[in-house]
C-alpha positions in Angstrom: 78.7 -130.9 11.6 80.6 -134.2 11.3 84.1 -133.0 11.6 84.3 -129.7 13.4 82.0 -128.0 15.9 81.0 -124.1 15.8 83.8 -123.5 17.9 86.5 -125.0 15.8 85.8 -123.4 12.7 85.5 -119.9 14.4 88.9 -120.4 15.8 90.1 -121.3 11.9 88.3 -118.3 11.0 90.5 -116.1 13.6 93.3 -117.5 12.9 93.1 -117.1 9.5 92.1 -113.6 9.4 88.7 -114.4 7.7 86.2 -112.2 10.1 83.3 -112.8 8.5 83.5 -116.7 7.4 79.8 -118.2 7.5 79.7 -120.9 9.9 76.7 -123.3 10.2 75.0 -123.4 13.4 74.8 -127.0 14.6 71.6 -128.8 15.2 71.9 -128.4 19.1 71.5 -124.5 18.1 68.7 -124.8 15.8 66.1 -121.4 16.0 63.4 -122.6 18.0 59.9 -121.8 16.4 58.9 -118.2 15.9 55.4 -117.4 17.9 52.6 -116.3 16.1 52.2 -112.5 16.3 49.9 -111.0 19.1 47.7 -107.9 17.8 46.5 -105.7 20.2 43.3 -103.1 19.3 40.5 -101.2 20.1 37.3 -100.8 18.8 34.0 -98.8 19.5 31.3 -100.8 20.4 28.6 -99.6 21.3 29.8 -96.5 22.7 33.1 -97.7 24.8 36.3 -98.7 23.7 36.8 -102.3 23.8 40.3 -103.4 23.8 41.1 -106.8 22.5 43.9 -109.2 21.5 44.0 -111.3 18.2 46.5 -113.9 16.5 46.5 -116.4 13.7 44.3 -116.2 10.6 40.9 -114.8 10.3 39.8 -117.2 7.9 40.8 -120.4 10.7 38.4 -121.4 12.9 37.6 -118.5 15.7 38.0 -119.5 19.2 37.1 -116.6 21.4 38.6 -116.2 24.9 36.6 -114.8 27.7 38.3 -113.7 30.8 37.3 -113.9 34.5 37.2 -111.9 37.4 39.4 -109.6 38.2 41.3 -110.7 35.3 41.3 -109.7 31.7 42.3 -110.3 28.6 46.2 -110.6 30.2 45.3 -114.0 31.4 45.5 -115.7 27.9 48.9 -114.2 27.2 50.4 -117.0 26.7 47.6 -119.5 25.3 46.9 -117.2 22.3 50.3 -117.4 20.3 50.0 -121.4 21.2 46.5 -121.6 19.4 47.3 -119.0 17.1 49.0 -122.0 14.1 45.5 -123.7 14.3 42.7 -120.7 15.3 42.2 -117.1 14.8 41.9 -116.0 18.1 40.1 -113.1 19.3 40.3 -112.4 23.3 38.9 -109.4 24.7 38.3 -107.5 28.2 34.9 -106.5 29.1 33.6 -103.3 29.6 35.7 -102.0 33.1 38.7 -104.8 32.8 41.9 -104.1 31.4 42.6 -101.6 28.6 38.6 -101.6 27.7 36.8 -98.6 28.6 35.9 -97.9 32.1 32.9 -95.4 33.1 32.0 -94.9 36.3 29.5 -97.1 37.9 27.0 -94.0 37.6 27.3 -93.5 34.3 27.4 -96.9 32.8 25.0 -100.1 33.8 27.6 -102.6 34.5 25.3 -106.3 34.4 26.2 -109.6 33.0 23.8 -108.6 30.3 25.5 -105.8 29.1 29.3 -107.5 29.7 27.9 -109.8 26.9 26.1 -107.6 24.6 29.5 -105.7 24.1 31.4 -108.9 23.4 28.7 -110.1 20.8 29.0 -106.0 19.3 32.7 -106.6 18.7 32.1 -110.1 17.1 29.9 -108.6 14.6 32.5 -105.9 14.1 34.9 -108.6 13.3 32.9 -110.5 11.0 33.2 -113.5 13.3 29.9 -115.6 12.4 30.5 -118.6 14.6 33.0 -119.6 17.4 34.3 -122.0 19.5 33.9 -119.9 23.5 36.4 -120.6 25.9 34.8 -119.6 29.6 37.0 -119.0 32.8 34.8 -117.5 35.6 33.0 -114.5 35.1 33.6 -116.1 31.0 30.9 -118.4 32.1 27.9 -116.0 32.2 29.0 -113.7 29.5 29.6 -117.2 26.5 26.6 -118.8 27.8 24.9 -116.0 27.3 26.4 -115.8 24.1 26.0 -119.0 23.3 21.4 -119.7 24.2 21.2 -116.4 22.3 22.8 -118.0 18.8 23.3 -121.7 19.7 23.6 -122.1 15.4 26.8 -119.9 16.1 29.0 -122.1 18.3 31.4 -124.6 17.0 32.1 -126.0 20.2 32.7 -124.5 24.5 36.0 -124.9 26.7 34.6 -124.5 30.3 37.7 -123.8 32.8 36.5 -123.3 36.2 33.4 -121.4 35.0 30.0 -122.5 36.8 26.9 -123.5 35.2 25.9 -125.5 38.8 25.5 -124.3 42.4 27.6 -127.6 43.0 30.6 -126.2 41.8 30.2 -122.7 44.6 32.9 -123.4 47.0 32.7 -121.9 50.4 34.6 -119.0 50.1 32.0 -117.4 47.7 29.3 -119.1 49.2 29.8 -117.4 52.5 30.3 -113.9 51.0 28.0 -113.7 47.9 25.1 -115.7 49.5 24.1 -113.1 51.9 24.7 -110.5 49.7 22.6 -111.9 46.9 19.7 -111.7 49.5 20.1 -108.3 50.7 22.9 -105.8 49.9 23.4 -103.4 52.7 26.8 -101.7 54.5 27.6 -105.5 56.2 27.0 -107.5 52.9 28.9 -105.0 50.9 31.9 -104.7 53.8 32.2 -108.5 53.2 32.2 -108.3 49.2 34.7 -105.5 49.5 37.5 -108.3 50.9 37.3 -109.7 47.1 38.9 -106.4 45.9 42.1 -106.9 48.4 45.4 -107.3 47.0 45.7 -110.6 49.6 42.6 -111.8 47.7 43.8 -111.4 44.6 47.1 -113.3 45.5 44.9 -116.0 47.1 42.8 -116.3 43.9 46.2 -117.0 41.8 47.9 -119.2 44.5 45.6 -121.3 46.3 45.3 -124.6 45.2 48.4 -123.7 42.5 51.0 -126.9 42.4 53.9 -124.7 42.9 52.6 -121.1 43.9 55.9 -119.9 44.5 57.2 -120.3 41.0 54.4 -118.4 39.5 54.4 -115.3 37.5 53.7 -112.7 40.1 53.2 -109.8 37.1 49.4 -111.7 36.8 48.1 -110.4 40.5 50.2 -107.5 40.3 48.8 -106.4 37.1 45.0 -107.2 38.1 45.4 -105.3 41.2 46.5 -102.1 39.9 43.3 -101.9 37.5 41.4 -103.5 40.3 42.6 -100.1 42.6 41.5 -97.5 40.0 39.4 -95.0 41.5 36.1 -95.5 41.4 36.5 -99.4 40.6 34.8 -100.5 43.4 31.3 -99.4 42.8 32.1 -101.1 39.6 32.8 -104.6 40.7 30.3 -104.3 43.4 27.5 -103.8 41.0 28.7 -106.6 39.2 28.9 -108.8 42.5 25.3 -108.3 43.3 24.4 -108.8 39.4 26.0 -112.2 39.2 22.7 -113.3 41.5 20.7 -112.8 38.2 23.0 -115.6 36.4 21.9 -118.4 39.1 18.5 -118.4 38.1 19.8 -119.0 34.6 21.6 -122.6 35.5 18.3 -124.0 34.3 18.1 -122.5 31.1 22.1 -122.8 30.7 21.5 -126.4 31.7 18.5 -126.9 29.2 21.1 -125.7 26.3 23.4 -128.4 27.1 20.9 -130.6 26.8 19.1 -129.7 23.7 22.4 -128.7 21.9 24.7 -131.3 23.2 27.7 -128.4 22.1 31.1 -130.3 21.5 33.0 -129.6 24.8 36.1 -129.8 26.5 36.0 -128.8 30.5 39.8 -128.0 32.0 39.6 -127.7 35.6 42.0 -126.6 38.0 41.3 -129.3 40.7 42.8 -127.5 43.5 40.3 -124.8 43.2 38.3 -123.5 46.7 36.4 -120.9 44.5 34.4 -122.8 42.2 35.5 -126.5 43.2 35.7 -130.0 41.3 32.1 -131.1 41.7 31.5 -127.9 39.5 33.4 -129.8 37.2 31.8 -132.9 37.6 28.2 -131.7 37.2 28.5 -131.0 33.9 28.5 -134.8 33.1 24.9 -134.6 33.9 23.7 -132.7 30.6 26.8 -133.6 28.5 27.8 -137.1 29.1 30.0 -136.6 25.7 32.0 -133.9 27.3 35.9 -134.7 27.8 36.7 -133.6 31.3 40.4 -132.8 32.0 41.7 -132.0 35.3 44.5 -129.2 35.5 46.9 -129.5 38.8 46.5 -125.9 39.8 44.1 -123.5 40.9 41.2 -120.8 39.6 43.9 -119.6 37.2 45.1 -123.1 35.9 46.5 -121.4 33.1 49.1 -120.1 35.1 50.7 -123.4 35.7 49.1 -125.6 32.7 49.2 -123.1 29.6 50.8 -126.1 27.4 48.6 -128.9 28.2 45.5 -126.6 27.9 46.3 -125.7 24.4 47.1 -129.3 23.4 43.8 -130.6 24.5 42.0 -127.8 22.6 44.2 -128.5 19.6 43.1 -132.0 20.2 39.3 -131.3 20.7 39.0 -129.4 17.8 40.5 -130.8 15.1 
């Protein structure tokens, strides 16, 4: 406004007794852009209720956000609306995670094959024929199963702290899981249970973070509440053991990279002690055209870098 501020006009209105005088907001107080709406749904897939978050126009290119351990689609809560103006975004919870069904371990076979099978079933129900796969942690073995099963459906990959090379396995992971993969017994299970404790969940979020004291604690509190559900320890231990079956698949996934050269963006939390920097750099051996962007954060680097991640994805898949 050139002559009067909003407050001045309001004062004039009050003096004249005009309580309903329309006053236009000045530029400094203009409404901020409204974030696209994020919807939540459940779908029955192969007898299990699969929860997923969805946003954006279904006619736009689809990006599927595949979460890690011990999280769920909740880890993408801030990323989804930032991508929805450009993409159709689908973020499922795996069986046993988040708000999806979590049958007991003695009534459901918890393997990465089964997690991927249910995600593919959901995408089939939604009519998703091709997609960009965003993969973090467990999202790697889930997404790469989908990609190698149907390379023709892959429009691109976003890899965020997800391993397809042994170089990426950090010491805290190797010390616990290599013995478990060699032999599942009371001692190796006890060590693996350490990854189900609240202090470990907190560590996964804060280790390597740029400003850990400023992180939103809702993230690890929510994850831990789900980890602590009765019987969930058996579910997670089954997946810990089954992860050993991913390691022999590394070579097949690397061969897929070499043969198909999917358009790839690598976003990697540089301070991650679990999946270390060498794991990000190793992709260059088979995907020399991939763009590598270091995020100043840890294993869950989106907690501090969501705006940068969203912008990099939009630039990479214009």
